[in-house]
PDBQT receptor file of N, H, CA, C and O in Angstrom, charges set to zero:
ATOM      1  N   MET A   1      67.677 129.857  74.136  1.00  0.00    +0.000 N 
ATOM      2  CA  MET A   1      68.350 128.379  73.994  1.00  0.00    +0.000 C 
ATOM      3  C   MET A   1      68.666 127.811  75.277  1.00  0.00    +0.000 C 
ATOM      4  O   MET A   1      69.047 128.576  76.163  1.00  0.00    +0.000 OA
ATOM      5  N   THR A   2      68.574 126.732  75.473  1.00  0.00    +0.000 N 
ATOM      6  H   THR A   2      68.265 126.112  74.753  1.00  0.00    +0.000 HD
ATOM      7  CA  THR A   2      68.830 125.712  76.423  1.00  0.00    +0.000 C 
ATOM      8  C   THR A   2      69.715 124.683  76.097  1.00  0.00    +0.000 C 
ATOM      9  O   THR A   2      69.402 123.994  75.126  1.00  0.00    +0.000 OA
ATOM     10  N   LEU A   3      70.741 124.426  76.685  1.00  0.00    +0.000 N 
ATOM     11  H   LEU A   3      70.995 124.986  77.474  1.00  0.00    +0.000 HD
ATOM     12  CA  LEU A   3      71.714 123.611  76.344  1.00  0.00    +0.000 C 
ATOM     13  C   LEU A   3      71.902 122.979  77.708  1.00  0.00    +0.000 C 
ATOM     14  O   LEU A   3      72.401 123.535  78.686  1.00  0.00    +0.000 OA
ATOM     15  N   GLU A   4      71.453 121.796  77.646  1.00  0.00    +0.000 N 
ATOM     16  H   GLU A   4      71.047 121.344  76.852  1.00  0.00    +0.000 HD
ATOM     17  CA  GLU A   4      71.740 120.668  78.776  1.00  0.00    +0.000 C 
ATOM     18  C   GLU A   4      72.717 119.781  78.479  1.00  0.00    +0.000 C 
ATOM     19  O   GLU A   4      72.659 119.126  77.438  1.00  0.00    +0.000 OA
ATOM     20  N   LEU A   5      73.753 119.650  79.376  1.00  0.00    +0.000 N 
ATOM     21  H   LEU A   5      73.800 120.181  80.222  1.00  0.00    +0.000 HD
ATOM     22  CA  LEU A   5      74.824 118.705  78.975  1.00  0.00    +0.000 C 
ATOM     23  C   LEU A   5      74.800 117.532  80.001  1.00  0.00    +0.000 C 
ATOM     24  O   LEU A   5      74.511 117.715  81.184  1.00  0.00    +0.000 OA
ATOM     25  N   THR A   6      75.096 116.410  79.518  1.00  0.00    +0.000 N 
ATOM     26  H   THR A   6      75.331 116.262  78.558  1.00  0.00    +0.000 HD
ATOM     27  CA  THR A   6      75.270 115.316  80.376  1.00  0.00    +0.000 C 
ATOM     28  C   THR A   6      76.528 115.432  81.201  1.00  0.00    +0.000 C 
ATOM     29  O   THR A   6      77.277 116.393  81.023  1.00  0.00    +0.000 OA
ATOM     30  N   GLU A   7      76.839 114.353  82.236  1.00  0.00    +0.000 N 
ATOM     31  H   GLU A   7      76.231 113.572  82.380  1.00  0.00    +0.000 HD
ATOM     32  CA  GLU A   7      78.155 114.329  82.998  1.00  0.00    +0.000 C 
ATOM     33  C   GLU A   7      79.263 114.114  81.876  1.00  0.00    +0.000 C 
ATOM     34  O   GLU A   7      80.249 114.842  81.982  1.00  0.00    +0.000 OA
ATOM     35  N   LYS A   8      79.243 113.468  81.115  1.00  0.00    +0.000 N 
ATOM     36  H   LYS A   8      78.442 112.876  81.029  1.00  0.00    +0.000 HD
ATOM     37  CA  LYS A   8      80.264 113.152  80.161  1.00  0.00    +0.000 C 
ATOM     38  C   LYS A   8      80.447 114.423  79.080  1.00  0.00    +0.000 C 
ATOM     39  O   LYS A   8      81.546 114.700  78.599  1.00  0.00    +0.000 OA
ATOM     40  N   GLN A   9      79.438 115.024  78.821  1.00  0.00    +0.000 N 
ATOM     41  H   GLN A   9      78.545 114.799  79.212  1.00  0.00    +0.000 HD
ATOM     42  CA  GLN A   9      79.492 116.201  77.994  1.00  0.00    +0.000 C 
ATOM     43  C   GLN A   9      80.364 117.390  78.625  1.00  0.00    +0.000 C 
ATOM     44  O   GLN A   9      81.199 118.085  78.046  1.00  0.00    +0.000 OA
ATOM     45  N   HIS A  10      79.890 117.450  80.161  1.00  0.00    +0.000 N 
ATOM     46  H   HIS A  10      79.211 116.885  80.631  1.00  0.00    +0.000 HD
ATOM     47  CA  HIS A  10      80.598 118.454  80.899  1.00  0.00    +0.000 C 
ATOM     48  C   HIS A  10      82.214 118.232  80.927  1.00  0.00    +0.000 C 
ATOM     49  O   HIS A  10      83.072 119.115  80.944  1.00  0.00    +0.000 OA
ATOM     50  N   ILE A  11      82.380 116.985  80.926  1.00  0.00    +0.000 N 
ATOM     51  H   ILE A  11      81.683 116.268  80.911  1.00  0.00    +0.000 HD
ATOM     52  CA  ILE A  11      83.804 116.521  80.761  1.00  0.00    +0.000 C 
ATOM     53  C   ILE A  11      84.401 116.787  79.699  1.00  0.00    +0.000 C 
ATOM     54  O   ILE A  11      85.568 117.172  79.773  1.00  0.00    +0.000 OA
ATOM     55  N   LEU A  12      83.912 116.686  78.727  1.00  0.00    +0.000 N 
ATOM     56  H   LEU A  12      82.964 116.373  78.667  1.00  0.00    +0.000 HD
ATOM     57  CA  LEU A  12      84.153 116.966  77.196  1.00  0.00    +0.000 C 
ATOM     58  C   LEU A  12      84.608 118.444  77.086  1.00  0.00    +0.000 C 
ATOM     59  O   LEU A  12      85.727 118.833  76.752  1.00  0.00    +0.000 OA
ATOM     60  N   LEU A  13      83.310 119.351  77.500  1.00  0.00    +0.000 N 
ATOM     61  H   LEU A  13      82.401 119.035  77.771  1.00  0.00    +0.000 HD
ATOM     62  CA  LEU A  13      83.537 120.806  77.780  1.00  0.00    +0.000 C 
ATOM     63  C   LEU A  13      84.895 121.255  78.595  1.00  0.00    +0.000 C 
ATOM     64  O   LEU A  13      85.543 122.253  78.281  1.00  0.00    +0.000 OA
ATOM     65  N   ASP A  14      85.184 120.514  79.517  1.00  0.00    +0.000 N 
ATOM     66  H   ASP A  14      84.658 119.703  79.772  1.00  0.00    +0.000 HD
ATOM     67  CA  ASP A  14      86.355 120.947  80.400  1.00  0.00    +0.000 C 
ATOM     68  C   ASP A  14      87.403 120.523  79.420  1.00  0.00    +0.000 C 
ATOM     69  O   ASP A  14      88.297 121.346  79.222  1.00  0.00    +0.000 OA
ATOM     70  N   ARG A  15      87.450 119.490  78.828  1.00  0.00    +0.000 N 
ATOM     71  H   ARG A  15      86.724 118.822  78.988  1.00  0.00    +0.000 HD
ATOM     72  CA  ARG A  15      88.670 119.112  78.079  1.00  0.00    +0.000 C 
ATOM     73  C   ARG A  15      88.927 120.113  76.843  1.00  0.00    +0.000 C 
ATOM     74  O   ARG A  15      90.069 120.429  76.509  1.00  0.00    +0.000 OA
ATOM     75  N   TYR A  16      87.721 120.606  76.162  1.00  0.00    +0.000 N 
ATOM     76  H   TYR A  16      86.793 120.349  76.433  1.00  0.00    +0.000 HD
ATOM     77  CA  TYR A  16      87.602 121.507  75.013  1.00  0.00    +0.000 C 
ATOM     78  C   TYR A  16      88.355 122.774  75.481  1.00  0.00    +0.000 C 
ATOM     79  O   TYR A  16      89.309 123.260  74.873  1.00  0.00    +0.000 OA
ATOM     80  N   LEU A  17      87.813 123.266  76.649  1.00  0.00    +0.000 N 
ATOM     81  H   LEU A  17      87.038 122.871  77.142  1.00  0.00    +0.000 HD
ATOM     82  CA  LEU A  17      88.451 124.702  77.006  1.00  0.00    +0.000 C 
ATOM     83  C   LEU A  17      89.762 124.405  77.574  1.00  0.00    +0.000 C 
ATOM     84  O   LEU A  17      90.513 125.380  77.552  1.00  0.00    +0.000 OA
ATOM     85  N   ASP A  18      90.252 123.346  78.075  1.00  0.00    +0.000 N 
ATOM     86  H   ASP A  18      89.641 122.554  78.093  1.00  0.00    +0.000 HD
ATOM     87  CA  ASP A  18      91.660 123.039  78.579  1.00  0.00    +0.000 C 
ATOM     88  C   ASP A  18      92.611 122.988  77.106  1.00  0.00    +0.000 C 
ATOM     89  O   ASP A  18      93.739 123.479  77.067  1.00  0.00    +0.000 OA
ATOM     90  N   THR A  19      92.031 122.389  76.049  1.00  0.00    +0.000 N 
ATOM     91  H   THR A  19      91.114 121.990  76.082  1.00  0.00    +0.000 HD
ATOM     92  CA  THR A  19      92.605 122.340  74.708  1.00  0.00    +0.000 C 
ATOM     93  C   THR A  19      92.919 123.672  74.290  1.00  0.00    +0.000 C 
ATOM     94  O   THR A  19      94.081 124.024  74.085  1.00  0.00    +0.000 OA
ATOM     95  N   VAL A  20      91.787 124.539  74.134  1.00  0.00    +0.000 N 
ATOM     96  H   VAL A  20      90.843 124.254  74.299  1.00  0.00    +0.000 HD
ATOM     97  CA  VAL A  20      91.912 125.913  73.591  1.00  0.00    +0.000 C 
ATOM     98  C   VAL A  20      93.028 126.735  74.414  1.00  0.00    +0.000 C 
ATOM     99  O   VAL A  20      93.982 127.331  73.913  1.00  0.00    +0.000 OA
ATOM    100  N   LEU A  21      92.708 126.641  75.779  1.00  0.00    +0.000 N 
ATOM    101  H   LEU A  21      91.933 126.158  76.186  1.00  0.00    +0.000 HD
ATOM    102  CA  LEU A  21      93.627 127.467  76.473  1.00  0.00    +0.000 C 
ATOM    103  C   LEU A  21      95.070 127.080  76.376  1.00  0.00    +0.000 C 
ATOM    104  O   LEU A  21      95.913 127.968  76.246  1.00  0.00    +0.000 OA
ATOM    105  N   GLU A  22      95.412 125.838  76.428  1.00  0.00    +0.000 N 
ATOM    106  H   GLU A  22      94.727 125.117  76.534  1.00  0.00    +0.000 HD
ATOM    107  CA  GLU A  22      96.736 125.144  76.358  1.00  0.00    +0.000 C 
ATOM    108  C   GLU A  22      97.385 125.558  74.979  1.00  0.00    +0.000 C 
ATOM    109  O   GLU A  22      98.537 125.992  74.959  1.00  0.00    +0.000 OA
ATOM    110  N   ASN A  23      96.585 125.412  73.744  1.00  0.00    +0.000 N 
ATOM    111  H   ASN A  23      95.649 125.060  73.760  1.00  0.00    +0.000 HD
ATOM    112  CA  ASN A  23      97.198 125.838  72.559  1.00  0.00    +0.000 C 
ATOM    113  C   ASN A  23      97.365 127.146  72.422  1.00  0.00    +0.000 C 
ATOM    114  O   ASN A  23      98.135 127.518  71.536  1.00  0.00    +0.000 OA
ATOM    115  N   TYR A  24      96.718 128.104  73.225  1.00  0.00    +0.000 N 
ATOM    116  H   TYR A  24      96.092 127.803  73.945  1.00  0.00    +0.000 HD
ATOM    117  CA  TYR A  24      97.192 129.586  73.093  1.00  0.00    +0.000 C 
ATOM    118  C   TYR A  24      98.168 129.714  73.915  1.00  0.00    +0.000 C 
ATOM    119  O   TYR A  24      99.071 130.400  73.435  1.00  0.00    +0.000 OA
ATOM    120  N   LYS A  25      98.427 129.218  75.292  1.00  0.00    +0.000 N 
ATOM    121  H   LYS A  25      97.694 128.661  75.682  1.00  0.00    +0.000 HD
ATOM    122  CA  LYS A  25      99.512 129.241  76.094  1.00  0.00    +0.000 C 
ATOM    123  C   LYS A  25     100.857 128.898  75.497  1.00  0.00    +0.000 C 
ATOM    124  O   LYS A  25     101.857 129.607  75.606  1.00  0.00    +0.000 OA
ATOM    125  N   SER A  26     100.795 127.831  74.902  1.00  0.00    +0.000 N 
ATOM    126  H   SER A  26      99.982 127.255  74.813  1.00  0.00    +0.000 HD
ATOM    127  CA  SER A  26     101.670 127.269  74.273  1.00  0.00    +0.000 C 
ATOM    128  C   SER A  26     102.532 127.858  73.030  1.00  0.00    +0.000 C 
ATOM    129  O   SER A  26     103.687 127.686  72.639  1.00  0.00    +0.000 OA
ATOM    130  N   GLY A  27     101.544 128.552  72.639  1.00  0.00    +0.000 N 
ATOM    131  H   GLY A  27     100.606 128.692  72.956  1.00  0.00    +0.000 HD
ATOM    132  CA  GLY A  27     101.899 129.647  71.385  1.00  0.00    +0.000 C 
ATOM    133  C   GLY A  27     101.612 128.720  69.992  1.00  0.00    +0.000 C 
ATOM    134  O   GLY A  27     101.974 129.067  68.868  1.00  0.00    +0.000 OA
ATOM    135  N   ALA A  28     100.963 127.603  70.273  1.00  0.00    +0.000 N 
ATOM    136  H   ALA A  28     100.669 127.321  71.186  1.00  0.00    +0.000 HD
ATOM    137  CA  ALA A  28     100.336 126.739  68.818  1.00  0.00    +0.000 C 
ATOM    138  C   ALA A  28      99.282 127.831  68.241  1.00  0.00    +0.000 C 
ATOM    139  O   ALA A  28      99.228 128.048  67.030  1.00  0.00    +0.000 OA
ATOM    140  N   TRP A  29      98.544 128.428  69.059  1.00  0.00    +0.000 N 
ATOM    141  H   TRP A  29      98.587 128.251  70.043  1.00  0.00    +0.000 HD
ATOM    142  CA  TRP A  29      97.540 129.343  68.535  1.00  0.00    +0.000 C 
ATOM    143  C   TRP A  29      97.624 130.763  68.796  1.00  0.00    +0.000 C 
ATOM    144  O   TRP A  29      98.144 131.107  69.857  1.00  0.00    +0.000 OA
ATOM    145  N   THR A  30      97.246 131.535  68.093  1.00  0.00    +0.000 N 
ATOM    146  H   THR A  30      96.823 131.255  67.231  1.00  0.00    +0.000 HD
ATOM    147  CA  THR A  30      97.287 132.917  68.249  1.00  0.00    +0.000 C 
ATOM    148  C   THR A  30      96.102 133.207  69.271  1.00  0.00    +0.000 C 
ATOM    149  O   THR A  30      95.289 132.356  69.632  1.00  0.00    +0.000 OA
ATOM    150  N   LEU A  31      96.128 134.640  69.715  1.00  0.00    +0.000 N 
ATOM    151  H   LEU A  31      96.789 135.331  69.422  1.00  0.00    +0.000 HD
ATOM    152  CA  LEU A  31      94.578 134.971  70.353  1.00  0.00    +0.000 C 
ATOM    153  C   LEU A  31      93.494 134.943  69.655  1.00  0.00    +0.000 C 
ATOM    154  O   LEU A  31      92.376 134.674  70.094  1.00  0.00    +0.000 OA
ATOM    155  N   MET A  32      93.780 135.223  68.517  1.00  0.00    +0.000 N 
ATOM    156  H   MET A  32      94.689 135.441  68.160  1.00  0.00    +0.000 HD
ATOM    157  CA  MET A  32      92.845 135.184  67.055  1.00  0.00    +0.000 C 
ATOM    158  C   MET A  32      92.007 133.659  67.158  1.00  0.00    +0.000 C 
ATOM    159  O   MET A  32      90.830 133.402  67.413  1.00  0.00    +0.000 OA
ATOM    160  N   ASP A  33      93.014 132.919  66.884  1.00  0.00    +0.000 N 
ATOM    161  H   ASP A  33      93.970 133.128  66.678  1.00  0.00    +0.000 HD
ATOM    162  CA  ASP A  33      92.830 131.477  66.769  1.00  0.00    +0.000 C 
ATOM    163  C   ASP A  33      91.916 130.897  68.060  1.00  0.00    +0.000 C 
ATOM    164  O   ASP A  33      90.966 130.128  67.911  1.00  0.00    +0.000 OA
ATOM    165  N   ALA A  34      92.302 131.322  69.122  1.00  0.00    +0.000 N 
ATOM    166  H   ALA A  34      93.073 131.947  69.243  1.00  0.00    +0.000 HD
ATOM    167  CA  ALA A  34      91.586 130.715  70.620  1.00  0.00    +0.000 C 
ATOM    168  C   ALA A  34      90.065 131.223  70.334  1.00  0.00    +0.000 C 
ATOM    169  O   ALA A  34      89.060 130.520  70.434  1.00  0.00    +0.000 OA
ATOM    170  N   ARG A  35      90.115 132.705  69.928  1.00  0.00    +0.000 N 
ATOM    171  H   ARG A  35      90.932 133.276  69.847  1.00  0.00    +0.000 HD
ATOM    172  CA  ARG A  35      88.710 133.387  69.621  1.00  0.00    +0.000 C 
ATOM    173  C   ARG A  35      87.856 132.829  68.782  1.00  0.00    +0.000 C 
ATOM    174  O   ARG A  35      86.662 132.682  69.042  1.00  0.00    +0.000 OA
ATOM    175  N   LEU A  36      88.477 132.436  67.586  1.00  0.00    +0.000 N 
ATOM    176  H   LEU A  36      89.447 132.555  67.376  1.00  0.00    +0.000 HD
ATOM    177  CA  LEU A  36      87.797 131.868  66.519  1.00  0.00    +0.000 C 
ATOM    178  C   LEU A  36      86.996 130.285  66.838  1.00  0.00    +0.000 C 
ATOM    179  O   LEU A  36      85.925 129.919  66.354  1.00  0.00    +0.000 OA
ATOM    180  N   HIS A  37      87.903 129.498  67.819  1.00  0.00    +0.000 N 
ATOM    181  H   HIS A  37      88.773 129.796  68.212  1.00  0.00    +0.000 HD
ATOM    182  CA  HIS A  37      87.590 128.308  68.291  1.00  0.00    +0.000 C 
ATOM    183  C   HIS A  37      86.406 128.245  68.989  1.00  0.00    +0.000 C 
ATOM    184  O   HIS A  37      85.448 127.508  68.755  1.00  0.00    +0.000 OA
ATOM    185  N   LEU A  38      86.565 129.281  70.089  1.00  0.00    +0.000 N 
ATOM    186  H   LEU A  38      87.343 129.880  70.279  1.00  0.00    +0.000 HD
ATOM    187  CA  LEU A  38      85.444 129.478  71.257  1.00  0.00    +0.000 C 
ATOM    188  C   LEU A  38      84.418 130.031  70.440  1.00  0.00    +0.000 C 
ATOM    189  O   LEU A  38      83.309 129.504  70.540  1.00  0.00    +0.000 OA
ATOM    190  N   ALA A  39      84.556 130.982  69.652  1.00  0.00    +0.000 N 
ATOM    191  H   ALA A  39      85.457 131.410  69.571  1.00  0.00    +0.000 HD
ATOM    192  CA  ALA A  39      83.208 131.566  68.846  1.00  0.00    +0.000 C 
ATOM    193  C   ALA A  39      82.493 130.489  67.985  1.00  0.00    +0.000 C 
ATOM    194  O   ALA A  39      81.270 130.560  67.857  1.00  0.00    +0.000 OA
ATOM    195  N   GLN A  40      83.176 129.527  67.410  1.00  0.00    +0.000 N 
ATOM    196  H   GLN A  40      84.168 129.469  67.515  1.00  0.00    +0.000 HD
ATOM    197  CA  GLN A  40      82.681 128.617  66.701  1.00  0.00    +0.000 C 
ATOM    198  C   GLN A  40      81.764 127.634  67.682  1.00  0.00    +0.000 C 
ATOM    199  O   GLN A  40      80.661 127.255  67.289  1.00  0.00    +0.000 OA
ATOM    200  N   ALA A  41      82.224 127.290  68.829  1.00  0.00    +0.000 N 
ATOM    201  H   ALA A  41      83.120 127.598  69.148  1.00  0.00    +0.000 HD
ATOM    202  CA  ALA A  41      81.600 126.310  69.680  1.00  0.00    +0.000 C 
ATOM    203  C   ALA A  41      80.409 127.233  70.357  1.00  0.00    +0.000 C 
ATOM    204  O   ALA A  41      79.287 126.732  70.434  1.00  0.00    +0.000 OA
ATOM    205  N   PHE A  42      80.581 128.276  70.740  1.00  0.00    +0.000 N 
ATOM    206  H   PHE A  42      81.493 128.683  70.678  1.00  0.00    +0.000 HD
ATOM    207  CA  PHE A  42      79.178 129.076  70.843  1.00  0.00    +0.000 C 
ATOM    208  C   PHE A  42      78.226 129.055  70.041  1.00  0.00    +0.000 C 
ATOM    209  O   PHE A  42      77.103 128.842  70.497  1.00  0.00    +0.000 OA
ATOM    210  N   THR A  43      78.408 129.270  68.612  1.00  0.00    +0.000 N 
ATOM    211  H   THR A  43      79.320 129.442  68.242  1.00  0.00    +0.000 HD
ATOM    212  CA  THR A  43      77.521 129.343  67.367  1.00  0.00    +0.000 C 
ATOM    213  C   THR A  43      77.027 128.085  67.126  1.00  0.00    +0.000 C 
ATOM    214  O   THR A  43      75.899 127.926  66.658  1.00  0.00    +0.000 OA
ATOM    215  N   LEU A  44      77.928 126.965  67.462  1.00  0.00    +0.000 N 
ATOM    216  H   LEU A  44      78.843 127.094  67.842  1.00  0.00    +0.000 HD
ATOM    217  CA  LEU A  44      77.180 125.515  67.270  1.00  0.00    +0.000 C 
ATOM    218  C   LEU A  44      76.195 125.345  68.266  1.00  0.00    +0.000 C 
ATOM    219  O   LEU A  44      75.065 124.903  68.056  1.00  0.00    +0.000 OA
ATOM    220  N   ALA A  45      76.649 125.708  69.361  1.00  0.00    +0.000 N 
ATOM    221  H   ALA A  45      77.567 126.066  69.532  1.00  0.00    +0.000 HD
ATOM    222  CA  ALA A  45      75.768 125.419  70.653  1.00  0.00    +0.000 C 
ATOM    223  C   ALA A  45      74.454 126.170  70.567  1.00  0.00    +0.000 C 
ATOM    224  O   ALA A  45      73.416 125.724  71.056  1.00  0.00    +0.000 OA
ATOM    225  N   ALA A  46      74.536 127.292  69.945  1.00  0.00    +0.000 N 
ATOM    226  H   ALA A  46      75.379 127.653  69.548  1.00  0.00    +0.000 HD
ATOM    227  CA  ALA A  46      73.034 128.114  69.819  1.00  0.00    +0.000 C 
ATOM    228  C   ALA A  46      72.249 127.422  68.974  1.00  0.00    +0.000 C 
ATOM    229  O   ALA A  46      71.039 127.476  69.198  1.00  0.00    +0.000 OA
ATOM    230  N   ASN A  47      72.769 126.540  67.709  1.00  0.00    +0.000 N 
ATOM    231  H   ASN A  47      73.752 126.496  67.527  1.00  0.00    +0.000 HD
ATOM    232  CA  ASN A  47      71.987 126.186  66.672  1.00  0.00    +0.000 C 
ATOM    233  C   ASN A  47      71.722 124.609  66.921  1.00  0.00    +0.000 C 
ATOM    234  O   ASN A  47      70.636 124.215  66.495  1.00  0.00    +0.000 OA
ATOM    235  N   ASP A  48      72.544 123.652  67.542  1.00  0.00    +0.000 N 
ATOM    236  H   ASP A  48      73.426 123.972  67.888  1.00  0.00    +0.000 HD
ATOM    237  CA  ASP A  48      72.314 122.378  67.682  1.00  0.00    +0.000 C 
ATOM    238  C   ASP A  48      73.347 121.754  68.603  1.00  0.00    +0.000 C 
ATOM    239  O   ASP A  48      74.547 121.885  68.361  1.00  0.00    +0.000 OA
ATOM    240  N   GLN A  49      72.936 121.128  69.576  1.00  0.00    +0.000 N 
ATOM    241  H   GLN A  49      71.961 121.022  69.772  1.00  0.00    +0.000 HD
ATOM    242  CA  GLN A  49      73.725 120.554  70.637  1.00  0.00    +0.000 C 
ATOM    243  C   GLN A  49      74.724 119.444  69.907  1.00  0.00    +0.000 C 
ATOM    244  O   GLN A  49      75.944 119.412  70.066  1.00  0.00    +0.000 OA
ATOM    245  N   SER A  50      74.086 118.699  69.219  1.00  0.00    +0.000 N 
ATOM    246  H   SER A  50      73.095 118.725  69.090  1.00  0.00    +0.000 HD
ATOM    247  CA  SER A  50      75.082 117.565  68.713  1.00  0.00    +0.000 C 
ATOM    248  C   SER A  50      76.312 118.089  67.821  1.00  0.00    +0.000 C 
ATOM    249  O   SER A  50      77.398 117.517  67.725  1.00  0.00    +0.000 OA
ATOM    250  N   SER A  51      75.976 119.162  67.253  1.00  0.00    +0.000 N 
ATOM    251  H   SER A  51      75.093 119.627  67.331  1.00  0.00    +0.000 HD
ATOM    252  CA  SER A  51      77.069 119.814  66.561  1.00  0.00    +0.000 C 
ATOM    253  C   SER A  51      78.082 120.380  67.247  1.00  0.00    +0.000 C 
ATOM    254  O   SER A  51      79.267 120.343  66.915  1.00  0.00    +0.000 OA
ATOM    255  N   VAL A  52      77.505 121.043  68.456  1.00  0.00    +0.000 N 
ATOM    256  H   VAL A  52      76.543 121.072  68.725  1.00  0.00    +0.000 HD
ATOM    257  CA  VAL A  52      78.808 121.421  69.311  1.00  0.00    +0.000 C 
ATOM    258  C   VAL A  52      79.591 120.557  70.073  1.00  0.00    +0.000 C 
ATOM    259  O   VAL A  52      80.726 120.766  70.499  1.00  0.00    +0.000 OA
ATOM    260  N   VAL A  53      78.710 119.313  70.244  1.00  0.00    +0.000 N 
ATOM    261  H   VAL A  53      77.787 119.144  69.898  1.00  0.00    +0.000 HD
ATOM    262  CA  VAL A  53      79.472 117.973  70.913  1.00  0.00    +0.000 C 
ATOM    263  C   VAL A  53      80.306 117.314  69.991  1.00  0.00    +0.000 C 
ATOM    264  O   VAL A  53      81.217 116.613  70.432  1.00  0.00    +0.000 OA
ATOM    265  N   ASN A  54      80.092 117.461  68.469  1.00  0.00    +0.000 N 
ATOM    266  H   ASN A  54      79.352 118.031  68.111  1.00  0.00    +0.000 HD
ATOM    267  CA  ASN A  54      81.092 116.929  67.594  1.00  0.00    +0.000 C 
ATOM    268  C   ASN A  54      82.223 117.792  67.623  1.00  0.00    +0.000 C 
ATOM    269  O   ASN A  54      83.357 117.321  67.708  1.00  0.00    +0.000 OA
ATOM    270  N   TYR A  55      82.016 118.992  67.561  1.00  0.00    +0.000 N 
ATOM    271  H   TYR A  55      81.094 119.375  67.493  1.00  0.00    +0.000 HD
ATOM    272  CA  TYR A  55      83.122 119.922  67.405  1.00  0.00    +0.000 C 
ATOM    273  C   TYR A  55      84.086 119.891  68.362  1.00  0.00    +0.000 C 
ATOM    274  O   TYR A  55      85.277 120.134  68.164  1.00  0.00    +0.000 OA
ATOM    275  N   MET A  56      83.526 119.559  69.523  1.00  0.00    +0.000 N 
ATOM    276  H   MET A  56      82.559 119.361  69.684  1.00  0.00    +0.000 HD
ATOM    277  CA  MET A  56      84.626 119.396  70.791  1.00  0.00    +0.000 C 
ATOM    278  C   MET A  56      85.032 118.294  70.761  1.00  0.00    +0.000 C 
ATOM    279  O   MET A  56      86.133 118.181  71.300  1.00  0.00    +0.000 OA
ATOM    280  N   GLN A  57      84.538 117.222  70.278  1.00  0.00    +0.000 N 
ATOM    281  H   GLN A  57      83.644 117.313  69.840  1.00  0.00    +0.000 HD
ATOM    282  CA  GLN A  57      85.188 115.748  70.170  1.00  0.00    +0.000 C 
ATOM    283  C   GLN A  57      86.481 116.080  69.239  1.00  0.00    +0.000 C 
ATOM    284  O   GLN A  57      87.634 115.831  69.590  1.00  0.00    +0.000 OA
ATOM    285  N   THR A  58      86.085 116.740  67.874  1.00  0.00    +0.000 N 
ATOM    286  H   THR A  58      85.148 116.943  67.589  1.00  0.00    +0.000 HD
ATOM    287  CA  THR A  58      87.244 117.009  67.152  1.00  0.00    +0.000 C 
ATOM    288  C   THR A  58      88.363 117.704  67.445  1.00  0.00    +0.000 C 
ATOM    289  O   THR A  58      89.496 117.443  67.041  1.00  0.00    +0.000 OA
ATOM    290  N   ALA A  59      87.942 118.846  68.353  1.00  0.00    +0.000 N 
ATOM    291  H   ALA A  59      87.021 119.057  68.681  1.00  0.00    +0.000 HD
ATOM    292  CA  ALA A  59      88.978 119.664  68.777  1.00  0.00    +0.000 C 
ATOM    293  C   ALA A  59      89.860 118.994  69.807  1.00  0.00    +0.000 C 
ATOM    294  O   ALA A  59      91.008 119.427  69.915  1.00  0.00    +0.000 OA
ATOM    295  N   THR A  60      89.450 117.942  70.616  1.00  0.00    +0.000 N 
ATOM    296  H   THR A  60      88.518 117.591  70.528  1.00  0.00    +0.000 HD
ATOM    297  CA  THR A  60      90.322 117.378  71.493  1.00  0.00    +0.000 C 
ATOM    298  C   THR A  60      90.596 116.031  71.123  1.00  0.00    +0.000 C 
ATOM    299  O   THR A  60      90.544 115.085  71.909  1.00  0.00    +0.000 OA
ATOM    300  N   ASN A  61      90.916 115.949  69.799  1.00  0.00    +0.000 N 
ATOM    301  H   ASN A  61      90.958 116.718  69.161  1.00  0.00    +0.000 HD
ATOM    302  CA  ASN A  61      91.680 114.854  69.289  1.00  0.00    +0.000 C 
ATOM    303  C   ASN A  61      90.609 113.577  68.980  1.00  0.00    +0.000 C 
ATOM    304  O   ASN A  61      91.003 112.415  68.874  1.00  0.00    +0.000 OA
ATOM    305  N   GLY A  62      89.366 113.933  68.871  1.00  0.00    +0.000 N 
ATOM    306  H   GLY A  62      89.046 114.877  68.958  1.00  0.00    +0.000 HD
ATOM    307  CA  GLY A  62      88.380 112.874  68.511  1.00  0.00    +0.000 C 
ATOM    308  C   GLY A  62      87.841 111.878  69.710  1.00  0.00    +0.000 C 
ATOM    309  O   GLY A  62      87.202 110.851  69.485  1.00  0.00    +0.000 OA
ATOM    310  N   ASP A  63      88.187 112.329  70.962  1.00  0.00    +0.000 N 
ATOM    311  H   ASP A  63      88.707 113.164  71.145  1.00  0.00    +0.000 HD
ATOM    312  CA  ASP A  63      87.607 111.680  71.792  1.00  0.00    +0.000 C 
ATOM    313  C   ASP A  63      86.170 111.739  71.967  1.00  0.00    +0.000 C 
ATOM    314  O   ASP A  63      85.469 112.746  72.067  1.00  0.00    +0.000 OA
ATOM    315  N   GLU A  64      85.754 110.242  71.993  1.00  0.00    +0.000 N 
ATOM    316  H   GLU A  64      86.323 109.424  71.912  1.00  0.00    +0.000 HD
ATOM    317  CA  GLU A  64      84.271 110.068  71.823  1.00  0.00    +0.000 C 
ATOM    318  C   GLU A  64      83.738 109.513  73.092  1.00  0.00    +0.000 C 
ATOM    319  O   GLU A  64      82.785 108.735  73.108  1.00  0.00    +0.000 OA
ATOM    320  N   ASP A  65      84.365 109.922  74.164  1.00  0.00    +0.000 N 
ATOM    321  H   ASP A  65      85.139 110.555  74.151  1.00  0.00    +0.000 HD
ATOM    322  CA  ASP A  65      83.539 109.715  75.606  1.00  0.00    +0.000 C 
ATOM    323  C   ASP A  65      82.250 110.486  75.932  1.00  0.00    +0.000 C 
ATOM    324  O   ASP A  65      81.610 110.194  76.942  1.00  0.00    +0.000 OA
ATOM    325  N   ALA A  66      81.892 111.375  75.176  1.00  0.00    +0.000 N 
ATOM    326  H   ALA A  66      82.412 111.613  74.355  1.00  0.00    +0.000 HD
ATOM    327  CA  ALA A  66      80.586 112.068  75.574  1.00  0.00    +0.000 C 
ATOM    328  C   ALA A  66      79.754 111.811  74.443  1.00  0.00    +0.000 C 
ATOM    329  O   ALA A  66      78.598 112.234  74.417  1.00  0.00    +0.000 OA
TER     330      ALA A  66
């Protein structure tokens, strides 16, 4: 599996990770919730780059900069 991200996609990845971590930190998500979100992103990345980009966009409130 090779996943090459554009600069905008790297920014989106940073925002996605911040979203997961902040939701866990604030108590909005349990540790299990955060793990499930990260596992979903890893699974999608292994199968199809466009799927993981769409997933991260949705998780970061639909930001479509990437």
